[in-house]
N, C-alpha and C positions, 0 to 999 in steps of 0.2 A: 357692472363696469363695461362689459362688452356691449350692452344695450346703449349705454351713454356714448360710446365711441361711434357706434353706427349712426346715431342721431347727429353727432358732430360732423361726421363725414358727409352725411346727407346735406346739411346746410351749407357746408363749404362747396360741395359740387353744385349746389343750387345757385350759388352766387356768380358762377362763371358766365359771362355775357357773350352772346353770339349774334351776328347780324347776317341775314341771308335772304334769298328770294327777292333780290332787288329788281325793280322794273321801272321803266320810263316810257311814257307815251306822250308824243307831241301831236296835238291836234287842236282845232278850234272848239273849245267847250262852251263858250258863251255867245256864239254866233255873231261875233264882231268882225269876222274875216281875218283875224290875226291869231296865229297859232299860240296855244298855251302849252305848258309843260306839267304833266302829272307824274309824280314819283311815288313809289311805294316800296316798303321793305318790312321784314319781320325782324324784331330784335328781342332777345330774351335769354333766359337761362333754363335750368332744369324745372323750376317751379314758379316761374313768372315770365312775362313777356307779352307781346302784342304786335299788331300790325300798325305801322305808321304811314300815313298818306299826306301828301301836300300837293297843292296845285299853284302854279305861278302864272299870274295874269300876264299874257304876252304883251299887252299894251302898256299897263301901268307898272309891271314887275312886282305887284303886290302878291304876297304869299299867304295862302290859307291852309290850315292844318287840322287834321283829326287823327286820333289814335285810340285804340282800345286796350292800351297797355294795362296789365293787371296781374293778379296772382292766379296760379293754376287751381286755387281753391275756390274761385268765384264762379258761381253758376249764373250770376248776373253781373254786369259792369255798367258803371255810369260814365258816359262820354260827354264831357262838357263842350258846349258849342259857343264860340265867340259871338258877341253881338254884331260884329262886322260881317261875319259870314251869314247871318240871318237877314241881312238887308236884301230887299227885293232884287236889286241889281246883281247880287251875287248868288241868286237862287240856283242857277245852272252849275256853278262851281260846287255849291253845297251838294247838289244831287250827284255830281260826278264823284266827289269824295265818298259819299255814302255808298255808292255802287261798288266801290273797291274795298270797303271796310265791313259792310253789314249784309245781313240776310234781308228777307222781305220785311216790310213794315207790317205790324200786326193790325188787323182791323178792329179787334177787341182784345182784351186781356183774358187769357185762358185761365181756367180754374187753378192751375198749379202756381202760376205767377201771382194770381190774386191771393193765394194762401200766404205767399211770402210777403206781399205788400201789406195785407191786412195784419199780418203778424208784426211787421215793423211799426205799423201805426198803433198797435195795441199790445204792448208787452210791459212787464215790470219785474224788477228785482225784488225778491222777498227776503226780509230779515226776520230772525227770531222765529222761524217757522219750524215745526218739528220734522218736516219732510222735504219741503220744496225751497229752492233758492231763486227760481226763475219761472215766470208764467207767460204764456202766449195765448191770446184770446182772439183768434182770427175770424170767428163768426162766419165760417164758410158754409155755403148752402149746397144741398143735393142738386146734382145736374141730371136731367132726364136723358136716357139713351145709353148706348154702349160707351164703354170707357174710351176716351179719346186722348192719345198721348201727344203732347205738343212738339212742334218743330222749332228750330231757331227763328227768332224774330226780334224786332225792336219796336219800342214805343217812344213817344216824346213826352217829357215831363217838365214841369216848371214850378216856380213859386214854393208854396208850403209843402207840396208833395215831394219836391226835390230835397228840401231841407230835412224833412222827416226821414226819408230814405237814407240819408247820409249823416244823421245826427250822431251816430256812433263813431264817425271818422273825425278825429280830433283836428286834422289839418284841413277839413273840407271848408269850414267857414272862411278861412284865409283864401282858399282857392276861389270861392265865390266872389270875393271882393275884386278879383282881377278878371273875372269872367261874367258873361251874361247869365242871369238866373234862368237858364234854359238848358236842357240836356237831353241826351238820348240814353234810354235804358235798354241795353242789349241783353236779351235772355238767351243763354246758351243751353237750351233744353236737351241737346244731344248728350249732355253729360249724364242724363238719367239712364242712358243705356249704351254709352260709347264702348264699354268693355264687353258688350254682349252681341251675339248674333241677332239679326232682325227678328227671328222667330221667338227669341227669348227676351224681348224687350220688357215684357210684363210677366212677372213670375208670381204664380199663385202661392200663398203662404198657409192660410188656415181659414176655416169657416165655422160658424155655429148656425143656429136656427134663424138668425136675423141677418147676419153679415157674412160676406166673403171678403177676405183681405188679400190684396196683391201688393207687390213692391217692385220698384225699379232700383237702380243702383243707389239713388239718393232720394227716393220718395216712397210714400205709403198711400195706398188708395183703398177705400172701403166701397163695397158694392152692396146695395140693398134692393132686391128686386130689379126693377128697370132703372134704378138711380145709382149714381156714384158720387163720391167726393174725395178730394185730396185731404189727408189727415196730417201729413208731415212732409216737409221738404228740407233737406240739408242746405242751409244758406249760411255762409261763413259769418256774415254780419249779425245774423239772428240766432243761429243754433250752434255755430262752430262748424268746421268742416275739415276733411283730410287736407293735407298740404297739396295733394294732387287729386283731382276728381276722378281720375282713372282707377283710384282705389275706392272700392265700395264702402259706403258709410252705414247703410241700413243692414243690420245683422239680425239678431234674435228678435222675434215678435211673438207675443202671447196675447190671445183674445180671451177676455174674461167678461162675459155678459156684454154690456155696451161700453166696455173700457178696453183700451189697448195698452200693453206695456211694450215699449220699444227700446232696444239697445242700439245706440248710435256709436260707431267706432270712428276714431280720429287719428289714423296712421299719419306719420310714423311715430307719433309721440307715445303710443301705448295708453292713451287716455280714452275713456268711454263716458258717454252720457246715457242716463236712463230717463225716458219720458213716459209719463202717464197721460193718456189721451181719452177724453170723453168723445166717443164717436158721433153722437147726435149733436152736441153743441160745439165740438171742435176744441174745447178748452184743453190746453196742454200745459203740463207742469214738469219741470226738470227736478229730479231728486237731488238733494244737496250734497250727498255723500261723494267723496273722492274715490273714484274707481281706478285711478291711474296705475297703481301698483298691485291690483288685485291678482292673486295667484291661486286662490282656492278653486276657482272655476276656470276652465279653458275657454277663452273668449270665442274661439271659432267653433267650438263644439257645444258647450253647455251655456256659456255666457257668464255675465257677472251677477246673474240672479237665477233663482230657482223658485218655482211655484210649488209650495208644499201645503196641500189641502187648501185651506182658506187664508194662508199666509204667503208672504213673499220673503224669501231668504236672500239677503244681500251680502255680497262680498266686497269690502271696501277697505281703503287705507286710512289709518288714523294719524298720519303725519309722523309717526314714530317708528315706522318700519315694522310695527306689530300688526299682523293681519287681523281684521275683525270680521265677524259674521253677525249680521243683525237680522232678526226675524220680526216682521211687522205684519199685523193683520191687514189684509187687502181692503177691508171695509173702512178701516181707519184712514188709509191713504186716499181712497176714493172720496170719503166724506170731507176730508181736508181740501181736496182739489175743488170741490163744489163751492167752497167758500171764497174762491180766488178770482171770480169773474171781474174783469175790468169794465166791460160793457154789460150793463144789467140785462138779464134775459127778458124777452118779451113774454108776458103772460097770455 
């Protein structure tokens, strides 16, 4: 009961709206010798919000707007751009708005964002499977060199890529009818380590003869010799996420040969996901059991699973408030995962 009240209070406090950091700049932005007006402000609550910017053409009084409004659970956000703003005559207005709203434009897509995008392009819900209910097949490749952590940046997207990224948003198709099918994808990579000191941005977890495993607050990286790859990233649209990304989602990690077992926490709900990951192929499967009310293991200390010899011991809820323990052979789970590829492996 106390836990339910805490969650209710959290959502009530999250709904309180505030507006601050208002600014106004008057200058000639489009070089027509007539002063224009640019306004910006932040608006939001405890677990949502964003920056809103608008520019008023001093000559025509036409107004152009951009905002990155969204949830505090989002490591990426889609910013729709109107067709009018993309016209060549309004290019300088567009650049002025972006300079107040965004970080630098990315020259390429870094491996961590590529994992998210590949996962969105290739995932499936699984029914009637003994172990899994969701599969991600990102087909990420090994990168040569030292591990590089991303900074905040944005890219532009359009057409099918934009539709695929937002296919899980029920209202997005309606928004596209009113907007040009072009957008900005802003990647807020600082959430990987915003709650840590700079020297602790990448935390070593475990290693075996083949791999060393590291984690950020919301990502997992494998290193093999002089190569590395991202194995998992918490993305609210793909994997679920905490209501606020300042709460770390990556918790318990176990390395078994070339497989990884990962516990992802989703505060403040008390829910957990457990993912099984093939390090070499990147194939990722979410175990189907409900760990929301698990009490047998302490999530912060032992977690919702234990490795016992060649078995995994799972603590989960059976929807009747009767706690269950399930012991499964690791080989059975790994073999079942290998049957779930969405994109066939190249021989």
